[in-house]
C-alpha positions as CSV (number, residue, x, y, z in Angstrom):
1,M,130.0,96.1,98.2
2,K,129.1,97.4,101.6
3,N,130.2,100.9,100.7
4,I,128.2,100.8,97.5
5,G,125.3,99.3,99.3
6,D,125.2,101.9,102.0
7,K,125.2,104.7,99.4
8,M,122.6,103.1,97.2
9,M,120.4,102.2,100.1
10,N,120.3,105.7,101.4
11,V,119.3,107.1,98.0
12,M,116.8,104.3,97.1
13,M,115.2,104.3,100.6
14,K,114.6,108.0,100.2
15,I,113.1,107.5,96.8
16,S,110.9,104.6,98.0
17,Q,109.5,106.8,100.8
18,F,108.4,109.6,98.4
19,K,104.7,109.9,98.8
20,I,104.1,109.9,95.0
21,V,106.2,106.7,94.5
22,R,104.3,104.9,97.2
23,A,101.0,106.0,95.7
24,V,102.0,104.8,92.2
25,M,103.2,101.5,93.6
26,A,99.8,101.1,95.3
27,A,98.0,101.9,92.0
28,G,100.1,99.3,90.2
29,M,99.2,96.6,92.7
30,A,95.5,97.6,92.9
31,T,95.0,97.4,89.1
32,I,96.4,93.9,88.8
33,P,93.1,92.0,88.9
34,F,91.6,94.4,86.3
35,T,94.6,94.0,83.9
36,I,94.5,90.2,84.2
37,V,90.7,90.0,83.6
38,G,90.7,92.5,80.8
39,S,93.6,90.9,78.9
40,M,92.4,87.3,79.5
41,V,89.0,88.2,77.8
42,L,91.0,89.2,74.8
43,V,92.4,85.7,74.6
44,L,89.0,84.5,73.3
45,N,89.4,86.7,70.3
46,V,93.0,85.6,69.7
47,I,92.5,81.8,70.0
48,P,91.3,81.3,66.4
49,Q,94.4,83.1,65.1
50,V,96.7,80.9,67.1
51,F,94.9,77.6,66.7
52,T,93.7,77.9,63.1
53,P,91.8,74.5,63.0
54,L,89.4,76.0,65.6
55,A,88.7,79.1,63.5
56,G,85.5,77.8,62.0
57,V,84.0,76.5,65.2
58,W,85.1,79.7,67.0
59,N,83.6,82.0,64.5
60,A,80.4,80.2,64.7
61,S,80.2,80.3,68.5
62,F,82.3,82.6,70.6
63,M,82.9,85.3,68.0
64,K,79.2,85.9,67.7
65,F,79.3,87.2,71.3
66,S,82.6,89.1,70.9
67,D,81.1,92.6,71.4
68,L,79.5,91.4,74.6
69,Y,82.4,89.8,76.4
70,M,84.9,92.4,75.1
71,L,83.0,94.9,77.3
72,A,85.2,93.5,80.1
73,N,88.3,94.5,78.2
74,T,86.9,98.0,77.5
75,A,86.0,98.5,81.1
76,T,89.5,97.4,82.3
77,M,92.4,97.8,79.8
78,G,90.3,100.4,78.0
79,S,89.8,102.5,81.1
80,L,93.1,101.8,83.0
81,A,94.1,105.4,83.4
82,L,90.9,106.0,85.4
83,Y,91.8,103.2,87.8
84,F,95.3,104.6,88.2
85,G,94.0,108.1,88.9
86,L,91.4,107.0,91.4
87,V,93.9,104.8,93.4
88,I,96.7,107.4,93.4
89,G,94.2,110.1,94.5
90,F,93.0,107.8,97.4
91,E,96.4,106.5,98.5
92,L,98.1,109.9,98.3
93,T,95.4,111.6,100.3
94,R,95.5,108.7,102.9
95,I,99.2,109.2,103.3
96,Y,98.7,113.0,103.9
97,Q,95.9,112.1,106.3
98,T,97.7,109.5,108.4
99,E,101.3,110.8,108.3
100,E,100.9,114.6,108.3
101,K,97.6,114.6,110.2
102,I,95.8,116.8,107.7
103,A,92.0,116.6,107.9
104,V,91.5,115.3,104.4
105,A,89.4,112.3,103.3
106,P,90.9,109.7,101.0
107,I,87.5,109.2,99.1
108,N,87.5,113.0,98.4
109,G,91.1,112.7,97.1
110,A,90.1,109.9,94.8
111,L,87.1,111.7,93.4
112,L,89.0,115.0,93.0
113,A,91.8,113.1,91.1
114,M,89.1,111.6,88.8
115,F,87.5,115.0,88.3
116,A,90.8,116.7,87.3
117,F,91.7,113.8,84.9
118,L,88.2,113.8,83.3
119,M,88.5,117.5,82.6
120,C,91.6,116.8,80.5
121,L,90.0,114.1,78.2
122,P,88.1,116.3,75.7
123,E,90.2,117.7,72.8
124,L,89.9,121.4,72.3
125,I,91.0,123.6,69.3
126,I,90.8,127.3,68.3
127,K,88.7,127.9,65.3
128,D,87.7,131.4,64.0
129,G,89.0,133.0,67.1
130,K,86.9,130.7,69.3
131,L,87.9,127.9,71.6
132,I,85.7,124.9,70.7
133,L,85.6,121.1,71.3
134,F,87.3,119.1,68.5
135,S,84.7,117.4,66.5
136,S,86.1,116.3,63.1
137,L,86.3,112.6,62.2
138,A,89.6,110.7,62.4
139,K,90.6,107.8,60.3
140,D,90.2,105.2,63.0
141,A,88.0,107.0,65.5
142,T,84.9,109.0,66.0
143,V,85.0,112.3,68.0
144,V,81.9,113.0,70.0
145,S,81.9,116.3,72.1
146,G,85.6,116.3,72.0
147,F,86.0,112.7,73.1
148,R,87.9,110.5,70.6
149,I,86.2,107.2,70.6
150,T,87.8,104.1,69.2
151,P,86.6,100.4,69.2
152,G,88.3,100.1,72.6
153,G,86.3,103.0,74.1
154,I,87.4,106.5,74.9
155,S,91.1,106.4,73.7
156,R,92.5,108.7,76.4
157,L,91.0,106.6,79.2
158,G,93.2,103.7,78.3
159,T,96.9,103.0,78.8
160,S,97.8,106.1,76.8
161,G,96.3,108.3,79.6
162,I,98.0,106.7,82.5
163,F,100.8,109.3,82.8
164,T,98.3,112.1,82.5
165,A,96.1,110.5,85.2
166,I,99.1,110.2,87.5
167,I,100.1,113.8,87.1
168,M,96.5,115.1,87.5
169,A,95.9,113.0,90.6
170,V,99.1,114.4,92.2
171,L,98.0,117.9,91.3
172,A,94.5,117.4,92.6
173,V,95.6,116.0,95.9
174,Y,98.2,118.7,96.3
175,L,95.6,121.4,95.8
176,Y,93.2,119.6,98.1
177,T,95.7,119.4,100.9
178,F,96.8,123.0,100.3
179,C,93.3,124.2,100.7
180,V,92.7,122.2,103.9
181,R,96.1,123.3,105.4
182,H,95.2,126.9,104.8
183,N,91.6,126.5,106.0
184,W,90.1,127.2,102.6
185,T,87.1,125.0,103.5
186,I,83.6,125.2,104.6
187,K,83.3,123.8,108.1
188,M,80.0,122.4,109.2
189,P,78.8,122.1,112.8
190,S,79.6,118.8,114.6
191,S,75.9,117.8,114.6
192,V,76.0,117.5,110.8
193,P,76.5,113.9,109.5
194,E,80.1,113.1,108.5
195,G,79.2,112.4,104.9
196,V,77.6,115.8,104.5
197,S,80.4,117.6,106.3
198,R,83.0,115.8,104.1
199,S,81.2,117.0,101.0
200,F,81.2,120.6,102.0
201,T,84.9,120.3,103.0
202,A,85.7,119.4,99.5
203,L,83.6,122.2,97.9
204,I,86.2,125.0,97.8
205,P,89.1,122.6,96.8
206,T,86.9,121.4,93.9
207,F,86.5,125.0,92.7
208,V,90.2,125.6,93.0
209,I,91.1,122.4,91.1
210,A,88.6,123.2,88.4
211,F,90.0,126.7,88.0
212,V,93.6,125.5,87.9
213,V,92.9,122.7,85.4
214,I,90.8,125.0,83.2
215,A,93.7,127.5,83.2
216,I,96.2,124.8,82.3
217,N,94.1,123.5,79.5
218,G,93.3,126.9,78.1
219,A,96.9,128.0,78.1
220,L,98.0,124.8,76.3
221,V,95.2,125.0,73.7
222,L,96.3,128.6,73.0
223,M,99.7,127.2,72.2
224,G,98.2,124.6,69.9
225,T,98.6,121.6,72.1
226,D,97.1,120.0,75.3
227,I,98.4,118.2,78.4
228,F,98.2,114.8,76.8
229,N,100.5,115.9,73.9
230,I,102.9,117.7,76.3
231,I,103.2,114.7,78.6
232,A,103.7,112.4,75.6
233,I,107.0,114.1,74.7
234,P,109.2,113.1,77.7
235,F,107.4,109.8,78.4
236,S,107.6,108.6,74.8
237,F,111.3,109.1,75.1
238,V,111.4,107.1,78.3
239,T,109.2,104.4,76.8
240,Y,111.6,104.2,73.8
241,L,114.6,103.7,76.1
242,T,112.9,101.0,78.1
243,N,111.9,99.2,75.0
244,S,115.5,98.9,73.8
245,W,117.8,96.0,74.8
246,L,120.0,98.4,76.7
247,G,117.0,99.8,78.6
248,V,115.9,96.3,79.6
249,M,119.4,95.6,80.9
250,V,119.5,98.7,83.0
251,I,116.1,97.8,84.5
252,E,117.2,94.2,85.4
253,F,120.5,95.5,86.8
254,L,118.7,98.0,89.0
255,I,116.3,95.4,90.4
256,S,119.2,93.1,91.3
257,A,121.4,95.9,92.6
258,L,118.6,97.0,95.0
259,W,118.0,93.4,96.2
260,V,121.7,92.8,96.9
261,V,121.7,95.7,99.3
262,G,118.5,94.6,101.0
263,I,115.9,96.7,99.2
264,H,112.9,95.2,97.5
265,G,114.1,96.1,94.0
266,A,111.1,94.7,92.2
267,N,108.6,96.8,94.1
268,I,110.5,100.1,93.7
269,I,111.3,99.7,90.0
270,S,107.8,98.5,89.2
271,A,106.5,101.8,90.3
272,F,108.3,103.4,87.4
273,I,107.9,100.7,84.7
274,T,104.4,99.4,85.3
275,P,102.6,102.1,83.3
276,I,105.1,101.5,80.4
277,L,104.6,97.7,80.5
278,L,100.8,98.1,80.5
279,S,101.0,100.6,77.6
280,N,103.1,98.2,75.6
281,L,100.7,95.4,76.4
282,A,97.8,97.4,74.9
283,Q,99.9,98.2,71.8
284,N,100.7,94.5,71.3
285,A,97.0,93.6,71.6
286,S,96.5,96.1,68.7
287,G,99.1,94.5,66.5
288,S,102.5,95.7,67.7
289,H,105.4,93.4,68.6
290,I,107.1,95.0,71.7
291,A,109.2,92.7,73.8
292,F,109.0,94.5,77.1
293,A,105.3,94.2,77.9
294,G,103.0,92.7,80.5
295,E,104.7,90.1,82.7
296,F,107.9,89.9,80.6
297,N,110.0,89.7,83.8
298,N,108.1,87.1,85.7
299,S,107.4,84.9,82.6
300,F,110.9,84.9,81.2
301,A,113.6,87.1,82.9
302,I,113.2,86.3,86.7
303,I,111.5,83.0,86.8
304,G,111.5,81.8,90.4
305,G,111.8,85.4,91.7
306,S,114.2,88.3,91.4
307,G,117.6,87.0,90.2
308,A,115.9,84.1,88.3
309,T,116.6,81.7,91.1
310,L,114.3,78.7,90.4
311,G,117.1,76.5,89.1
312,L,119.3,77.5,92.1
313,C,116.5,76.6,94.5
314,L,116.1,73.2,92.9
315,F,119.8,72.5,93.0
316,I,120.3,73.3,96.7
317,A,117.1,71.5,97.6
318,F,118.2,68.1,96.1
319,F,122.0,68.3,95.4
320,A,123.6,70.6,98.0
321,K,126.0,69.0,100.5
322,S,125.4,71.6,103.1
323,S,122.5,70.8,105.4
324,Q,121.8,74.5,105.8
325,L,121.3,75.0,102.0
326,K,119.4,71.7,101.6
327,I,116.9,72.6,104.3
328,L,116.5,76.2,103.0
329,G,116.1,74.9,99.4
330,R,113.3,72.5,100.3
331,T,111.6,75.1,102.4
332,S,111.7,77.6,99.6
333,L,110.8,75.3,96.8
334,V,107.0,75.8,96.7
335,P,107.2,79.6,96.8
336,A,109.9,79.5,94.1
337,F,107.5,77.9,91.7
338,F,105.3,80.9,92.1
339,N,108.0,83.5,91.6
340,I,108.5,84.2,95.4
341,N,112.0,84.0,96.6
342,E,112.4,86.2,99.6
343,P,113.3,83.1,101.7
344,L,116.3,82.5,99.4
345,V,117.3,86.2,99.1
346,F,117.4,86.6,102.9
347,G,118.1,83.0,103.8
348,L,121.1,82.0,101.7
349,P,121.6,85.0,102.0
350,I,122.1,86.8,98.6
351,V,122.0,90.2,100.3
352,Y,125.6,91.4,100.8
353,N,126.9,87.9,99.8
354,P,129.9,88.2,97.5
355,Y,129.6,84.5,96.6
356,L,126.1,84.9,95.0
357,A,125.9,88.6,94.1
358,V,127.6,88.2,90.7
359,P,125.2,85.5,89.4
360,F,122.3,87.4,90.9
361,F,123.2,90.2,88.5
362,L,124.1,88.1,85.5
363,A,121.3,85.5,85.4
364,P,118.4,87.9,84.9
365,M,120.4,90.0,82.4
366,A,121.1,86.8,80.4
367,T,117.5,85.5,80.5
368,A,116.1,88.9,79.7
369,S,118.5,89.2,76.7
370,M,117.4,85.8,75.4
371,A,113.7,86.7,75.8
372,Y,114.2,90.1,74.2
373,A,116.0,88.6,71.2
374,A,113.2,86.0,70.8
375,F,110.6,88.7,70.6
376,H,112.7,91.2,68.6
377,F,113.3,88.6,65.9
378,N,109.7,87.4,65.9
379,L,110.6,83.9,67.0
380,I,107.6,83.9,69.4
381,R,104.3,85.7,69.4
382,P,104.2,89.0,71.3
383,I,102.9,89.3,74.9
384,I,99.2,90.2,74.5
385,T,97.7,89.3,77.9
386,Q,98.6,90.1,81.5
387,A,99.3,86.7,83.1
388,P,99.1,86.5,86.9
389,W,102.7,87.2,88.1
390,P,102.9,84.1,90.3
391,S,102.2,81.8,87.4
392,P,104.6,78.8,87.5
393,V,107.4,78.4,84.9
394,G,106.0,78.0,81.4
395,I,102.3,78.7,82.3
396,G,102.8,82.4,82.6
397,A,104.8,82.4,79.3
398,F,102.0,80.6,77.5
399,L,99.2,82.7,79.0
400,S,101.1,85.8,78.0
401,T,101.7,84.9,74.4
402,L,99.5,81.8,73.6
403,D,102.6,80.4,71.9
404,W,104.0,77.0,72.8
405,K,107.5,78.2,71.8
406,A,107.3,80.7,74.7
407,V,107.0,77.7,77.1
408,V,110.2,76.2,75.6
409,L,111.9,79.6,76.0
410,A,110.9,79.8,79.7
411,F,112.5,76.5,80.5
412,V,115.6,77.4,78.5
413,C,115.8,80.6,80.6
414,V,115.6,78.6,83.8
415,T,118.4,76.3,82.6
416,V,120.7,79.2,81.5
417,A,120.1,81.0,84.8
418,F,121.0,77.9,86.7
419,L,124.2,77.3,84.6
420,I,125.3,80.9,85.6
421,Y,124.6,80.1,89.3
422,Y,126.2,76.7,89.2
423,P,129.9,77.5,89.7
424,F,129.2,80.1,92.4
425,I,126.7,78.0,94.4
426,K,129.2,75.0,94.3
427,I,131.9,77.2,95.9
428,Y,129.4,78.5,98.5
429,D,128.0,75.1,99.2
430,K,131.5,73.7,99.7
431,K,132.4,76.5,102.1
432,L,129.3,76.0,104.2
433,Y,129.7,72.2,104.2
434,T,133.3,72.6,105.4
435,Q,132.2,74.9,108.2
436,E,129.5,72.4,109.2
437,L,132.0,69.5,109.4
438,E,134.4,71.7,111.5
439,T,131.5,72.5,113.8
440,T,130.5,68.9,114.2
441,N,134.1,67.8,114.9
């Protein structure tokens, strides 16, 4: 385990230190309040479908104001790609500024990232030998000046545009830092206010970014496509894999594998899967039934924290013979109810611990399999809202689905995870208890 851990730690630590990965992780964290608010507003429209006796009252009251309060959904879930682009542009520029001492401004990086992304939104076609904005009507949308507008807003601003926003933000920041490194900037005298000076510093990089993005868009349109369609090919394949049972198992395995060797697996893996989870969440809100969406992990697979340790924490807090485990369990109990288990991971410890590593792998894979099957066979409603990730057991499941059966599933997952831990923690508890007796004597 130590040999595997050392090799994995070297690789994953390098990956986690990539500037792009850190910026995407920051974007995922920064968008949490917007995804929660946007999806919770959607609940008001779904309630009469779930609680049918309320349909009459609901249609006569809340639904009369649906277009008003759904603006919060359009401005959050419907514009999520814009948030991702802005945060990645800001964070990536800040990293270059602080770590490589390049004279760039994070606010300029954010705006340039948004600029590059917005230039990719309109759809262009070639007609009669002329490159023009796409303007025909689609079945479920209206196209205005090349912007495809759906009931949720401009379609490409939503979750379908997240990957494009990430790529354009990275491109914009790279070109910005390239220009500054090579002194392709307009330098103002020191007497000029900082805000004015910063604006002129970004002038030439803005021209460069505009030229590069125009060139990319033009080349792709000449080939009969655009950057959104190009990016959709590889990422749709990745999304398909992650939406399969095997893909979910690989994700749960990697999260546990990283934790076991002392790396925050949830943070690293979330940088890669958050855009997919949010995209699936938006599809579920539109009528799909995808299992792996929203807070699937925290609501079902890893209740109590990575490794699904809530049952384990309850057991050692009240039934362990070892004083060490009992004290640790009671100290960790409150955080565990909110899906925080670093005290257990590093206190038991689970890191590099052969007694607990095996159930730490198996428990979340078992609970994720149960939850995946329940969604796959339509036993519970799909995840349509982004519940707060620290939601206690059952609450997050209900808020995510508005289905009481999801609450039952959450408690079953906790029970199954504990049963997997039970024989292992008994052995480990006995070992520590024996050591404590020997020390006392």
